[in-house]
MOPAC internal coordinates of N, CA, C and O (Angstrom, degrees):
PM7 1SCF
backbone

  N    0.0000 0     0.00 0     0.00 0    0    0    0
  C    1.4759 1     0.00 0     0.00 0    1    0    0
  C    1.4857 1   111.54 1     0.00 0    2    1    0
  O    1.2310 1   119.52 1   146.33 1    3    2    1
  N    1.3205 1   118.52 1   -33.67 1    3    2    1
  C    1.4660 1   122.98 1   179.01 1    5    3    2
  C    1.5535 1   110.49 1   -59.55 1    6    5    3
  O    1.2310 1   122.11 1   133.63 1    7    6    5
  N    1.3541 1   113.56 1   -46.37 1    7    6    5
  C    1.4825 1   117.73 1  -178.78 1    9    7    6
  C    1.5191 1   109.47 1   -61.87 1   10    9    7
  O    1.2310 1   119.67 1   136.55 1   11   10    9
  N    1.3169 1   118.23 1   -43.45 1   11   10    9
  C    1.4492 1   122.23 1  -179.72 1   13   11   10
  C    1.5260 1   111.70 1   -61.63 1   14   13   11
  O    1.2310 1   119.83 1   138.44 1   15   14   13
  N    1.2933 1   117.93 1   -41.56 1   15   14   13
  C    1.4595 1   121.53 1   179.48 1   17   15   14
  C    1.5478 1   111.30 1   -68.03 1   18   17   15
  O    1.2310 1   120.90 1   140.57 1   19   18   17
  N    1.3467 1   115.89 1   -39.43 1   19   18   17
  C    1.4982 1   119.24 1   177.57 1   21   19   18
  C    1.5081 1   110.40 1   -65.03 1   22   21   19
  O    1.2310 1   120.98 1   137.63 1   23   22   21
  N    1.3477 1   115.73 1   -42.37 1   23   22   21
  C    1.4656 1   119.20 1   179.09 1   25   23   22
  C    1.5348 1   110.13 1   -63.15 1   26   25   23
  O    1.2310 1   119.71 1   138.05 1   27   26   25
  N    1.2971 1   118.16 1   -41.95 1   27   26   25
  C    1.4996 1   121.12 1   179.04 1   29   27   26
  C    1.5109 1   109.32 1   -63.52 1   30   29   27
  O    1.2310 1   119.80 1   137.91 1   31   30   29
  N    1.3231 1   117.99 1   -42.09 1   31   30   29
  C    1.4919 1   120.83 1   179.37 1   33   31   30
  C    1.5225 1   111.21 1   -62.82 1   34   33   31
  O    1.2310 1   120.15 1   135.68 1   35   34   33
  N    1.3279 1   117.33 1   -44.32 1   35   34   33
  C    1.4570 1   120.68 1   177.34 1   37   35   34
  C    1.5438 1   111.45 1   -60.70 1   38   37   35
  O    1.2310 1   120.78 1   139.63 1   39   38   37
  N    1.3298 1   116.12 1   -40.37 1   39   38   37
  C    1.4608 1   121.57 1   177.11 1   41   39   38
  C    1.4976 1   111.07 1   -64.51 1   42   41   39
  O    1.2310 1   120.19 1   137.78 1   43   42   41
  N    1.3315 1   117.25 1   -42.22 1   43   42   41
  C    1.4566 1   121.03 1   178.93 1   45   43   42
  C    1.5390 1   110.27 1   -58.09 1   46   45   43
  O    1.2310 1   121.06 1   132.73 1   47   46   45
  N    1.3333 1   115.58 1   -47.27 1   47   46   45
  C    1.4635 1   120.08 1  -177.58 1   49   47   46
  C    1.5255 1   111.38 1   -65.41 1   50   49   47
  O    1.2310 1   121.01 1   136.96 1   51   50   49
  N    1.3352 1   115.67 1   -43.04 1   51   50   49
  C    1.4909 1   120.64 1  -178.76 1   53   51   50
  C    1.5595 1   110.06 1   -65.89 1   54   53   51
  O    1.2310 1   121.07 1   130.11 1   55   54   53
  N    1.3177 1   115.56 1   -49.89 1   55   54   53
  C    1.4623 1   119.71 1  -176.37 1   57   55   54
  C    1.5193 1   112.27 1   -67.23 1   58   57   55
  O    1.2310 1   120.45 1   137.85 1   59   58   57
  N    1.3223 1   116.74 1   -42.15 1   59   58   57
  C    1.4636 1   119.95 1   178.41 1   61   59   58
  C    1.5371 1   110.54 1   -65.11 1   62   61   59
  O    1.2310 1   120.38 1   138.06 1   63   62   61
  N    1.3277 1   116.88 1   -41.94 1   63   62   61
  C    1.4664 1   119.58 1   177.91 1   65   63   62
  C    1.4985 1   112.46 1   -62.94 1   66   65   63
  O    1.2310 1   120.03 1   132.46 1   67   66   65
  N    1.3336 1   117.55 1   -47.54 1   67   66   65
  C    1.4576 1   120.82 1  -179.49 1   69   67   66
  C    1.5160 1   109.23 1   -68.05 1   70   69   67
  O    1.2310 1   119.07 1   140.13 1   71   70   69
  N    1.3150 1   119.38 1   -39.87 1   71   70   69
  C    1.4493 1   121.75 1   177.60 1   73   71   70
  C    1.5088 1   112.61 1   -59.51 1   74   73   71
  O    1.2310 1   120.66 1   135.51 1   75   74   73
  N    1.3487 1   116.33 1   -44.49 1   75   74   73
  C    1.4730 1   119.42 1   178.64 1   77   75   74
  C    1.5223 1   110.21 1   -67.00 1   78   77   75
  O    1.2310 1   120.03 1   141.94 1   79   78   77
  N    1.3225 1   117.54 1   -38.06 1   79   78   77
  C    1.4795 1   119.66 1   179.92 1   81   79   78
  C    1.5410 1   110.52 1   -63.85 1   82   81   79
  O    1.2310 1   120.77 1   135.13 1   83   82   81
  N    1.3635 1   116.13 1   -44.87 1   83   82   81
  C    1.4572 1   119.42 1   179.02 1   85   83   82
  C    1.5412 1   110.72 1   -65.70 1   86   85   83
  O    1.2310 1   120.38 1   144.97 1   87   86   85
  N    1.3169 1   116.89 1   -35.03 1   87   86   85
  C    1.4654 1   119.31 1  -178.20 1   89   87   86
  C    1.5416 1   110.23 1   -71.72 1   90   89   87
  O    1.2310 1   120.51 1   137.36 1   91   90   89
  N    1.3230 1   116.63 1   -42.64 1   91   90   89
  C    1.4764 1   118.86 1  -176.22 1   93   91   90
  C    1.5520 1   114.08 1   -85.70 1   94   93   91
  O    1.2310 1   119.88 1   152.79 1   95   94   93
  N    1.3285 1   117.83 1   -27.21 1   95   94   93
  C    1.4726 1   121.50 1  -176.84 1   97   95   94
  C    1.5311 1   110.06 1  -134.52 1   98   97   95
  O    1.2310 1   120.05 1  -116.66 1   99   98   97
  N    1.3658 1   117.51 1    63.34 1   99   98   97
  C    1.4432 1   118.47 1  -175.07 1  101   99   98
  C    1.5187 1   114.91 1   -62.91 1  102  101   99
  O    1.2310 1   120.03 1   144.58 1  103  102  101
  N    1.3255 1   117.55 1   -35.42 1  103  102  101
  C    1.4652 1   119.69 1  -179.27 1  105  103  102
  C    1.5320 1   111.68 1   -66.65 1  106  105  103
  O    1.2310 1   121.42 1   132.07 1  107  106  105
  N    1.3235 1   114.88 1   -47.93 1  107  106  105
  C    1.4527 1   118.32 1  -178.55 1  109  107  106
  C    1.5453 1   113.02 1   -65.27 1  110  109  107
  O    1.2310 1   121.01 1   138.56 1  111  110  109
  N    1.3089 1   115.68 1   -41.44 1  111  110  109
  C    1.4850 1   120.55 1   179.87 1  113  111  110
  C    1.5199 1   111.63 1   -67.48 1  114  113  111
  O    1.2310 1   120.10 1   138.20 1  115  114  113
  N    1.3080 1   117.41 1   -41.80 1  115  114  113
  C    1.4631 1   118.07 1  -179.17 1  117  115  114
  C    1.4922 1   111.63 1   -72.31 1  118  117  115
  O    1.2310 1   120.39 1   152.14 1  119  118  117
  N    1.3191 1   116.87 1   -27.86 1  119  118  117
  C    1.4846 1   119.84 1   176.23 1  121  119  118
  C    1.5322 1   112.42 1   -64.48 1  122  121  119
  O    1.2310 1   119.91 1   157.10 1  123  122  121
  N    1.3045 1   117.77 1   -22.90 1  123  122  121
  C    1.4646 1   120.50 1  -179.77 1  125  123  122
  C    1.5261 1   110.53 1   -62.63 1  126  125  123
  O    1.2310 1   120.06 1   148.89 1  127  126  125
  N    1.3293 1   117.48 1   -31.11 1  127  126  125
  C    1.4697 1   120.81 1   178.44 1  129  127  126
  C    1.5381 1   111.86 1   -98.95 1  130  129  127
  O    1.2310 1   119.93 1  -175.73 1  131  130  129
  N    1.2957 1   117.75 1     4.27 1  131  130  129
  C    1.4559 1   122.54 1   179.10 1  133  131  130
  C    1.4949 1   115.41 1    91.62 1  134  133  131
  O    1.2310 1   119.65 1  -173.38 1  135  134  133
  N    1.3084 1   118.27 1     6.62 1  135  134  133
  C    1.4726 1   122.31 1   178.85 1  137  135  134
  C    1.5304 1   108.81 1   -81.83 1  138  137  135
  O    1.2310 1   121.48 1   -41.25 1  139  138  137
  N    1.3037 1   114.76 1   138.75 1  139  138  137
  C    1.4828 1   121.00 1   173.13 1  141  139  138
  C    1.5170 1   108.02 1  -112.60 1  142  141  139
  O    1.2310 1   119.44 1   -52.12 1  143  142  141
  N    1.3043 1   118.67 1   127.88 1  143  142  141
  C    1.4381 1   122.35 1   177.44 1  145  143  142
  C    1.5326 1   108.07 1   -93.32 1  146  145  143
  O    1.2310 1   120.64 1   -74.29 1  147  146  145
  N    1.3233 1   116.38 1   105.71 1  147  146  145
  C    1.4454 1   121.63 1  -169.60 1  149  147  146
  C    1.5250 1   113.23 1   -91.73 1  150  149  147
  O    1.2310 1   119.27 1   169.88 1  151  150  149
  N    1.3051 1   119.01 1   -10.12 1  151  150  149
  C    1.4610 1   121.37 1  -177.55 1  153  151  150
  C    1.5116 1   109.31 1  -143.84 1  154  153  151
  O    1.2310 1   120.13 1   -25.25 1  155  154  153
  N    1.3460 1   117.36 1   154.75 1  155  154  153
  C    1.4925 1   119.26 1   176.43 1  157  155  154
  C    1.4860 1   114.28 1   -53.35 1  158  157  155
  O    1.2310 1   120.10 1   144.15 1  159  158  157
  N    1.3577 1   117.42 1   -35.85 1  159  158  157
  C    1.4606 1   120.41 1   178.80 1  161  159  158
  C    1.4856 1   112.60 1   -60.38 1  162  161  159
  O    1.2310 1   120.72 1   144.82 1  163  162  161
  N    1.3566 1   116.23 1   -35.18 1  163  162  161
  C    1.4650 1   120.45 1  -179.79 1  165  163  162
  C    1.5533 1   109.27 1   -68.73 1  166  165  163
  O    1.2310 1   120.49 1   138.20 1  167  166  165
  N    1.2925 1   116.68 1   -41.80 1  167  166  165
  C    1.4748 1   119.23 1   179.26 1  169  167  166
  C    1.5130 1   109.79 1   -64.30 1  170  169  167
  O    1.2310 1   120.30 1   138.54 1  171  170  169
  N    1.3237 1   117.04 1   -41.46 1  171  170  169
  C    1.4933 1   119.70 1   177.68 1  173  171  170
  C    1.5036 1   111.04 1   -62.31 1  174  173  171
  O    1.2310 1   120.03 1   140.28 1  175  174  173
  N    1.3144 1   117.55 1   -39.72 1  175  174  173
  C    1.4446 1   120.87 1   179.23 1  177  175  174
  C    1.5262 1   111.71 1   -63.57 1  178  177  175
  O    1.2310 1   120.54 1   137.57 1  179  178  177
  N    1.3604 1   116.57 1   -42.43 1  179  178  177
  C    1.4449 1   119.79 1   176.77 1  181  179  178
  C    1.5054 1   112.53 1   -65.29 1  182  181  179
  O    1.2310 1   121.09 1   139.97 1  183  182  181
  N    1.3364 1   115.53 1   -40.03 1  183  182  181
  C    1.4878 1   118.97 1   176.87 1  185  183  182
  C    1.5452 1   110.35 1   -58.95 1  186  185  183
  O    1.2310 1   120.63 1   136.58 1  187  186  185
  N    1.3544 1   116.39 1   -43.42 1  187  186  185
  C    1.4701 1   121.71 1  -176.23 1  189  187  186
  C    1.5291 1   110.13 1   -73.42 1  190  189  187
  O    1.2310 1   120.61 1   125.77 1  191  190  189
  N    1.3247 1   116.44 1   -54.23 1  191  190  189
  C    1.4749 1   118.50 1  -172.40 1  193  191  190
  C    1.5131 1   112.87 1   -75.42 1  194  193  191
  O    1.2310 1   120.00 1   126.23 1  195  194  193
  N    1.3264 1   117.60 1   -53.77 1  195  194  193
  C    1.4646 1   120.01 1  -175.87 1  197  195  194
  C    1.5293 1   110.00 1   -77.63 1  198  197  195
  O    1.2310 1   120.48 1   145.15 1  199  198  197
  N    1.3387 1   116.69 1   -34.85 1  199  198  197
  C    1.4704 1   119.86 1  -179.72 1  201  199  198
  C    1.5185 1   111.91 1   -83.30 1  202  201  199
  O    1.2310 1   121.27 1   118.99 1  203  202  201
  N    1.3315 1   115.18 1   -61.01 1  203  202  201
  C    1.4312 1   120.09 1  -174.25 1  205  203  202
  C    1.5261 1   114.59 1   -63.30 1  206  205  203
  O    1.2310 1   120.53 1   140.51 1  207  206  205
  N    1.3168 1   116.59 1   -39.49 1  207  206  205
  C    1.4770 1   117.90 1  -179.54 1  209  207  206
  C    1.5162 1   110.98 1   -68.52 1  210  209  207
  O    1.2310 1   118.98 1   140.36 1  211  210  209
  N    1.2865 1   119.55 1   -39.64 1  211  210  209
  C    1.4189 1   120.28 1   178.91 1  213  211  210
  C    1.5310 1   113.09 1   -70.29 1  214  213  211
  O    1.2310 1   120.55 1   143.97 1  215  214  213
  N    1.3286 1   116.55 1   -36.03 1  215  214  213
  C    1.4519 1   118.65 1   174.89 1  217  215  214
  C    1.5270 1   110.82 1   -67.53 1  218  217  215
  O    1.2310 1   119.57 1   141.40 1  219  218  217
  N    1.3377 1   118.43 1   -38.60 1  219  218  217
  C    1.4526 1   122.63 1   176.31 1  221  219  218
  C    1.5183 1   111.51 1   -63.54 1  222  221  219
  O    1.2310 1   119.93 1   137.90 1  223  222  221
  N    1.3447 1   117.73 1   -42.10 1  223  222  221
  C    1.4559 1   121.20 1   178.16 1  225  223  222
  C    1.5368 1   110.16 1   -65.24 1  226  225  223
  O    1.2310 1   120.34 1   139.06 1  227  226  225
  N    1.3479 1   116.96 1   -40.94 1  227  226  225
  C    1.4539 1   119.62 1   176.39 1  229  227  226
  C    1.5266 1   110.81 1   -61.71 1  230  229  227
  O    1.2310 1   119.63 1   140.01 1  231  230  229
  N    1.3236 1   118.31 1   -39.99 1  231  230  229
  C    1.4278 1   121.49 1   178.74 1  233  231  230
  C    1.5296 1   111.77 1   -62.17 1  234  233  231
  O    1.2310 1   120.39 1   137.35 1  235  234  233
  N    1.3332 1   116.85 1   -42.65 1  235  234  233
  C    1.4815 1   120.07 1   175.56 1  237  235  234
  C    1.5013 1   111.91 1   -62.54 1  238  237  235
  O    1.2310 1   119.82 1   137.18 1  239  238  237
  N    1.3024 1   117.94 1   -42.82 1  239  238  237
  C    1.4532 1   120.18 1   179.82 1  241  239  238
  C    1.5327 1   111.23 1   -65.33 1  242  241  239
  O    1.2310 1   120.94 1   142.55 1  243  242  241
  N    1.3172 1   115.80 1   -37.45 1  243  242  241
  C    1.4834 1   121.01 1   174.55 1  245  243  242
  C    1.5352 1   110.91 1   -63.02 1  246  245  243
  O    1.2310 1   120.22 1   138.31 1  247  246  245
  N    1.2915 1   117.18 1   -41.69 1  247  246  245
  C    1.4789 1   121.63 1   174.88 1  249  247  246
  C    1.5125 1   109.19 1   -61.67 1  250  249  247
  O    1.2310 1   119.57 1   136.92 1  251  250  249
  N    1.3304 1   118.42 1   -43.08 1  251  250  249
  C    1.4407 1   121.54 1   178.71 1  253  251  250
  C    1.5161 1   112.97 1   -60.41 1  254  253  251
  O    1.2310 1   121.15 1   146.31 1  255  254  253
  N    1.3511 1   115.41 1   -33.69 1  255  254  253
  C    1.4553 1   118.52 1   176.48 1  257  255  254
  C    1.5179 1   112.74 1   -65.49 1  258  257  255
  O    1.2310 1   120.31 1   152.21 1  259  258  257
  N    1.3140 1   117.02 1   -27.79 1  259  258  257
  C    1.4670 1   120.65 1  -177.35 1  261  259  258
  C    1.5263 1   111.93 1   -91.91 1  262  261  259
  O    1.2310 1   120.29 1   168.94 1  263  262  261
  N    1.3385 1   117.05 1   -11.06 1  263  262  261
  C    1.4815 1   121.34 1  -179.58 1  265  263  262
  C    1.5336 1   109.00 1  -129.94 1  266  265  263
  O    1.2310 1   121.41 1   -72.17 1  267  266  265
  N    1.2781 1   114.90 1   107.83 1  267  266  265
  C    1.4493 1   121.42 1  -173.74 1  269  267  266
  C    1.5352 1   113.61 1   -55.90 1  270  269  267
  O    1.2310 1   120.51 1   148.22 1  271  270  269
  N    1.3316 1   116.63 1   -31.78 1  271  270  269
  C    1.4768 1   119.68 1  -177.43 1  273  271  270
  C    1.5319 1   111.65 1   -74.08 1  274  273  271
  O    1.2310 1   119.30 1   169.20 1  275  274  273
  N    1.3445 1   118.94 1   -10.80 1  275  274  273
  C    1.4720 1   121.00 1   177.66 1  277  275  274
  C    1.5464 1   113.97 1   -96.48 1  278  277  275
  O    1.2310 1   120.27 1   173.36 1  279  278  277
  N    1.3032 1   117.09 1    -6.64 1  279  278  277
  C    1.4758 1   120.04 1  -179.05 1  281  279  278
  C    1.4974 1   112.01 1   -58.58 1  282  281  279
  O    1.2310 1   119.86 1   132.36 1  283  282  281
  N    1.3222 1   117.88 1   -47.64 1  283  282  281
  C    1.4680 1   122.80 1   179.94 1  285  283  282
  C    1.5267 1   110.98 1   -59.52 1  286  285  283
  O    1.2310 1   120.72 1   135.76 1  287  286  285
  N    1.3525 1   116.23 1   -44.24 1  287  286  285
  C    1.4536 1   121.17 1   179.71 1  289  287  286
  C    1.5170 1   112.54 1   -64.20 1  290  289  287
  O    1.2310 1   121.43 1   141.04 1  291  290  289
  N    1.3603 1   114.87 1   -38.96 1  291  290  289
  C    1.4568 1   120.37 1   179.41 1  293  291  290
  C    1.5177 1   110.82 1   -65.52 1  294  293  291
  O    1.2310 1   120.05 1   136.69 1  295  294  293
  N    1.3116 1   117.51 1   -43.31 1  295  294  293
  C    1.4781 1   121.78 1   179.85 1  297  295  294
  C    1.5282 1   109.94 1   -65.98 1  298  297  295
  O    1.2310 1   120.81 1   137.91 1  299  298  297
  N    1.3228 1   116.05 1   -42.09 1  299  298  297
  C    1.4726 1   121.38 1   178.26 1  301  299  298
  C    1.5470 1   109.47 1   -58.20 1  302  301  299
  O    1.2310 1   121.44 1   133.53 1  303  302  301
  N    1.3479 1   114.85 1   -46.47 1  303  302  301
  C    1.4696 1   121.11 1   179.56 1  305  303  302
  C    1.5454 1   109.89 1   -59.34 1  306  305  303
  O    1.2310 1   119.98 1   136.63 1  307  306  305
  N    1.3217 1   117.65 1   -43.37 1  307  306  305
  C    1.4633 1   121.48 1  -179.48 1  309  307  306
  C    1.5087 1   110.34 1   -64.84 1  310  309  307
  O    1.2310 1   119.78 1   138.16 1  311  310  309
  N    1.3289 1   118.02 1   -41.84 1  311  310  309
  C    1.4790 1   119.98 1   176.96 1  313  311  310
  C    1.5293 1   111.38 1   -59.58 1  314  313  311
  O    1.2310 1   120.98 1   131.22 1  315  314  313
  N    1.3373 1   115.72 1   -48.78 1  315  314  313
  C    1.4606 1   118.96 1  -177.88 1  317  315  314
  C    1.5360 1   110.63 1   -67.67 1  318  317  315
  O    1.2310 1   120.00 1   135.58 1  319  318  317
  N    1.2967 1   117.61 1   -44.42 1  319  318  317
  C    1.4436 1   120.94 1   179.90 1  321  319  318
  C    1.5214 1   114.63 1   -59.66 1  322  321  319
  O    1.2310 1   121.48 1   126.19 1  323  322  321
  N    1.3387 1   114.78 1   -53.81 1  323  322  321
  C    1.4729 1   118.12 1  -178.66 1  325  323  322
  C    1.5374 1   112.06 1   -68.38 1  326  325  323
  O    1.2310 1   120.30 1   146.16 1  327  326  325
  N    1.3398 1   117.03 1   -33.84 1  327  326  325
  C    1.4700 1   118.86 1   177.27 1  329  327  326
  C    1.5336 1   110.36 1   -65.06 1  330  329  327
  O    1.2310 1   120.10 1   136.12 1  331  330  329
  N    1.3174 1   117.42 1   -43.88 1  331  330  329
  C    1.4550 1   120.47 1  -178.44 1  333  331  330
  C    1.5190 1   110.60 1   -67.81 1  334  333  331
  O    1.2310 1   120.02 1   142.06 1  335  334  333
  N    1.3409 1   117.56 1   -37.94 1  335  334  333
  C    1.4658 1   121.05 1   176.07 1  337  335  334
  C    1.5024 1   109.62 1   -62.52 1  338  337  335
  O    1.2310 1   119.51 1   134.01 1  339  338  337
  N    1.3315 1   118.53 1   -45.99 1  339  338  337
  C    1.4442 1   122.46 1  -178.27 1  341  339  338
  C    1.5558 1   110.79 1   -63.47 1  342  341  339
  O    1.2310 1   120.34 1   134.83 1  343  342  341
  N    1.3101 1   116.96 1   -45.17 1  343  342  341
  C    1.4693 1   120.33 1   177.14 1  345  343  342
  C    1.5198 1   113.09 1   -61.57 1  346  345  343
  O    1.2310 1   120.54 1   137.75 1  347  346  345
  N    1.3133 1   116.57 1   -42.25 1  347  346  345
  C    1.4711 1   120.48 1   178.42 1  349  347  346
  C    1.5173 1   111.33 1   -67.32 1  350  349  347
  O    1.2310 1   120.94 1   143.58 1  351  350  349
  N    1.3290 1   115.80 1   -36.42 1  351  350  349
  C    1.4560 1   120.42 1   179.33 1  353  351  350
  C    1.5204 1   110.55 1   -69.56 1  354  353  351
  O    1.2310 1   120.02 1   140.92 1  355  354  353
  N    1.3464 1   117.56 1   -39.08 1  355  354  353
  C    1.4794 1   121.15 1   176.09 1  357  355  354
  C    1.5223 1   108.06 1   -61.82 1  358  357  355
  O    1.2310 1   119.74 1   135.83 1  359  358  357
  N    1.3315 1   118.11 1   -44.17 1  359  358  357
  C    1.4556 1   120.43 1   176.74 1  361  359  358
  C    1.4830 1   113.21 1   -60.14 1  362  361  359
  O    1.2310 1   120.56 1   137.15 1  363  362  361
  N    1.3532 1   116.53 1   -42.85 1  363  362  361
  C    1.4441 1   119.13 1   177.22 1  365  363  362
  C    1.5321 1   113.87 1   -65.11 1  366  365  363
  O    1.2310 1   121.39 1   139.53 1  367  366  365
  N    1.2995 1   114.94 1   -40.47 1  367  366  365
  C    1.4832 1   118.33 1   178.16 1  369  367  366
  C    1.5124 1   109.44 1   -64.58 1  370  369  367
  O    1.2310 1   118.94 1   141.89 1  371  370  369
  N    1.3264 1   119.63 1   -38.11 1  371  370  369
  C    1.4369 1   121.30 1   178.60 1  373  371  370
  C    1.5470 1   110.98 1   -67.41 1  374  373  371
  O    1.2310 1   121.67 1   133.85 1  375  374  373
  N    1.3547 1   114.41 1   -46.15 1  375  374  373
  C    1.5022 1   117.97 1  -178.24 1  377  375  374
  C    1.5345 1   111.88 1   -69.22 1  378  377  375
  O    1.2310 1   119.47 1   147.58 1  379  378  377
  N    1.3400 1   118.62 1   -32.42 1  379  378  377
  C    1.4311 1   122.08 1  -172.42 1  381  379  378
  C    1.5348 1   114.11 1  -103.92 1  382  381  379
  O    1.2310 1   120.77 1  -172.94 1  383  382  381
  N    1.3179 1   116.13 1     7.06 1  383  382  381
  C    1.4682 1   119.24 1   178.71 1  385  383  382
  C    1.5531 1   110.62 1    68.24 1  386  385  383
  O    1.2310 1   120.28 1  -108.80 1  387  386  385
  N    1.2875 1   117.07 1    71.20 1  387  386  385
  C    1.4589 1   121.91 1  -167.81 1  389  387  386
  C    1.5295 1   118.94 1   -89.78 1  390  389  387
  O    1.2310 1   119.42 1  -169.33 1  391  390  389
  N    1.3273 1   118.72 1    10.67 1  391  390  389
  C    1.4693 1   119.40 1  -177.50 1  393  391  390
  C    1.5366 1   112.12 1   -59.33 1  394  393  391
  O    1.2310 1   119.30 1   148.26 1  395  394  393
  N    1.3366 1   118.93 1   -31.74 1  395  394  393
  C    1.4523 1   121.37 1  -177.45 1  397  395  394
  C    1.5302 1   113.76 1  -102.93 1  398  397  395
  O    1.2310 1   120.63 1  -166.15 1  399  398  397
  N    1.3009 1   116.40 1    13.85 1  399  398  397
  C    1.4667 1   120.31 1  -177.31 1  401  399  398
  C    1.5224 1   110.82 1   -94.96 1  402  401  399
  O    1.2310 1   120.66 1  -101.87 1  403  402  401
  N    1.2873 1   116.34 1    78.13 1  403  402  401
  C    1.4705 1   122.57 1  -177.12 1  405  403  402
  C    1.4973 1   112.75 1   -53.76 1  406  405  403
  O    1.2310 1   119.65 1   132.56 1  407  406  405
  N    1.3564 1   118.27 1   -47.44 1  407  406  405
  C    1.4417 1   122.84 1  -179.79 1  409  407  406
  C    1.5239 1   110.10 1   -54.18 1  410  409  407
  O    1.2310 1   120.35 1   129.01 1  411  410  409
  N    1.3092 1   116.94 1   -50.99 1  411  410  409
  C    1.4774 1   121.31 1  -176.46 1  413  411  410
  C    1.5347 1   112.71 1   -68.93 1  414  413  411
  O    1.2310 1   120.42 1   146.99 1  415  414  413
  N    1.3213 1   116.79 1   -33.01 1  415  414  413
  C    1.4745 1   119.38 1   176.59 1  417  415  414
  C    1.5161 1   111.20 1   -67.08 1  418  417  415
  O    1.2310 1   120.17 1   139.81 1  419  418  417
  N    1.3116 1   117.28 1   -40.19 1  419  418  417
  C    1.4531 1   122.72 1   177.77 1  421  419  418
  C    1.5272 1   109.66 1   -66.28 1  422  421  419
  O    1.2310 1   120.72 1   134.97 1  423  422  421
  N    1.3285 1   116.23 1   -45.03 1  423  422  421
  C    1.4559 1   121.43 1   179.37 1  425  423  422
  C    1.5347 1   109.66 1   -61.90 1  426  425  423
  O    1.2310 1   119.68 1   139.90 1  427  426  425
  N    1.3409 1   118.22 1   -40.10 1  427  426  425
  C    1.4365 1   121.22 1   178.27 1  429  427  426
  C    1.5123 1   111.59 1   -62.37 1  430  429  427
  O    1.2310 1   120.74 1   137.42 1  431  430  429
  N    1.3147 1   116.18 1   -42.58 1  431  430  429
  C    1.4964 1   120.81 1   177.65 1  433  431  430
  C    1.5217 1   109.49 1   -59.15 1  434  433  431
  O    1.2310 1   119.69 1   132.60 1  435  434  433
  N    1.3320 1   118.20 1   -47.40 1  435  434  433
  C    1.4626 1   122.30 1  -179.60 1  437  435  434
  C    1.5044 1   109.67 1   -60.57 1  438  437  435
  O    1.2310 1   120.04 1   137.34 1  439  438  437
  N    1.3201 1   117.53 1   -42.66 1  439  438  437
  C    1.5127 1   120.36 1  -177.80 1  441  439  438
  C    1.4977 1   110.23 1   -67.77 1  442  441  439
  O    1.2310 1   118.97 1   137.58 1  443  442  441
  N    1.3089 1   119.57 1   -42.42 1  443  442  441
  C    1.4466 1   120.92 1   179.99 1  445  443  442
  C    1.5319 1   111.14 1   -64.95 1  446  445  443
  O    1.2310 1   120.94 1   135.35 1  447  446  445
  N    1.3244 1   115.82 1   -44.65 1  447  446  445
  C    1.4871 1   119.18 1   178.11 1  449  447  446
  C    1.5262 1   110.28 1   -63.94 1  450  449  447
  O    1.2310 1   119.69 1   136.33 1  451  450  449
  N    1.2976 1   118.19 1   -43.67 1  451  450  449
  C    1.4937 1   121.78 1   179.96 1  453  451  450
  C    1.5115 1   110.03 1   -61.21 1  454  453  451
  O    1.2310 1   119.54 1   134.63 1  455  454  453
  N    1.3243 1   118.47 1   -45.37 1  455  454  453
  C    1.4720 1   121.66 1   177.63 1  457  455  454
  C    1.4836 1   110.64 1   -62.01 1  458  457  455
  O    1.2310 1   119.88 1   134.40 1  459  458  457
  N    1.3043 1   117.83 1   -45.60 1  459  458  457
  C    1.4754 1   121.52 1   179.24 1  461  459  458
  C    1.5043 1   112.86 1   -61.34 1  462  461  459
  O    1.2310 1   119.75 1   136.46 1  463  462  461
  N    1.3264 1   118.08 1   -43.54 1  463  462  461
  C    1.4377 1   120.64 1   179.95 1  465  463  462
  C    1.5411 1   112.09 1   -67.39 1  466  465  463
  O    1.2310 1   120.24 1   140.82 1  467  466  465
  N    1.3165 1   117.14 1   -39.18 1  467  466  465
  C    1.4403 1   121.25 1   177.00 1  469  467  466
  C    1.5265 1   110.39 1   -64.76 1  470  469  467
  O    1.2310 1   120.41 1   138.06 1  471  470  469
  N    1.3240 1   116.82 1   -41.94 1  471  470  469
  C    1.4505 1   122.05 1   177.44 1  473  471  470
  C    1.5316 1   110.65 1   -61.52 1  474  473  471
  O    1.2310 1   120.74 1   135.65 1  475  474  473
  N    1.3159 1   116.19 1   -44.35 1  475  474  473
  C    1.4613 1   121.49 1   177.94 1  477  475  474
  C    1.5030 1   112.32 1   -60.58 1  478  477  475
  O    1.2310 1   121.37 1   135.61 1  479  478  477
  N    1.3493 1   114.98 1   -44.39 1  479  478  477
  C    1.4627 1   119.66 1   178.03 1  481  479  478
  C    1.5152 1   111.48 1   -64.22 1  482  481  479
  O    1.2310 1   120.22 1   139.21 1  483  482  481
  N    1.3425 1   117.19 1   -40.79 1  483  482  481
  C    1.4544 1   122.14 1   178.79 1  485  483  482
  C    1.5169 1   110.08 1   -63.09 1  486  485  483
  O    1.2310 1   119.02 1   136.10 1  487  486  485
  N    1.3115 1   119.48 1   -43.90 1  487  486  485
  C    1.4776 1   122.98 1   177.32 1  489  487  486
  C    1.5255 1   109.96 1   -60.72 1  490  489  487
  O    1.2310 1   120.91 1   140.10 1  491  490  489
  N    1.3216 1   115.86 1   -39.90 1  491  490  489
  C    1.4710 1   119.45 1   178.54 1  493  491  490
  C    1.5155 1   112.12 1   -62.68 1  494  493  491
  O    1.2310 1   120.30 1   144.10 1  495  494  493
  N    1.3223 1   117.04 1   -35.90 1  495  494  493
  C    1.4480 1   120.69 1   177.04 1  497  495  494
  C    1.5561 1   110.28 1   -68.87 1  498  497  495
  O    1.2310 1   120.93 1   140.36 1  499  498  497
  N    1.2991 1   115.82 1   -39.64 1  499  498  497
  C    1.4696 1   120.79 1  -179.94 1  501  499  498
  C    1.5216 1   113.85 1   -64.18 1  502  501  499
  O    1.2310 1   121.13 1   148.18 1  503  502  501
  N    1.3397 1   115.44 1   -31.82 1  503  502  501
  C    1.4562 1   120.63 1   179.26 1  505  503  502
  C    1.5147 1   112.34 1   -78.07 1  506  505  503
  O    1.2310 1   120.40 1   155.09 1  507  506  505
  N    1.3257 1   116.84 1   -24.91 1  507  506  505
  C    1.4489 1   120.43 1  -178.06 1  509  507  506
  C    1.4928 1   113.15 1   -77.01 1  510  509  507
  O    1.2310 1   120.10 1   180.00 1  511  510  509

């Protein structure tokens, strides 16, 4: 249980930090992956989707830390979320010729590790 709680806390900090960064600095953050926001609507979309969704996810994980019965659901969500992100990124790298896409390769590594750690923590809860 301790590992699961530490993992959730690390995810809260990472997701809240990235969410706030995308919300407050959408142009700079999207430029890291090569995206250019050409219209105010694009910046608003990045603030909402990349900022708001990550902040909302961090808030749920924080709630799960305060309610023991939500820990399993939070870990399941992380496994599904990071697995689907990794699979979609692999598809994008394949479709878009990703051998030179350093940003996406690093993001893929983070997603695979995060999914694996969440799965490991979830299995640990199931054994207890």
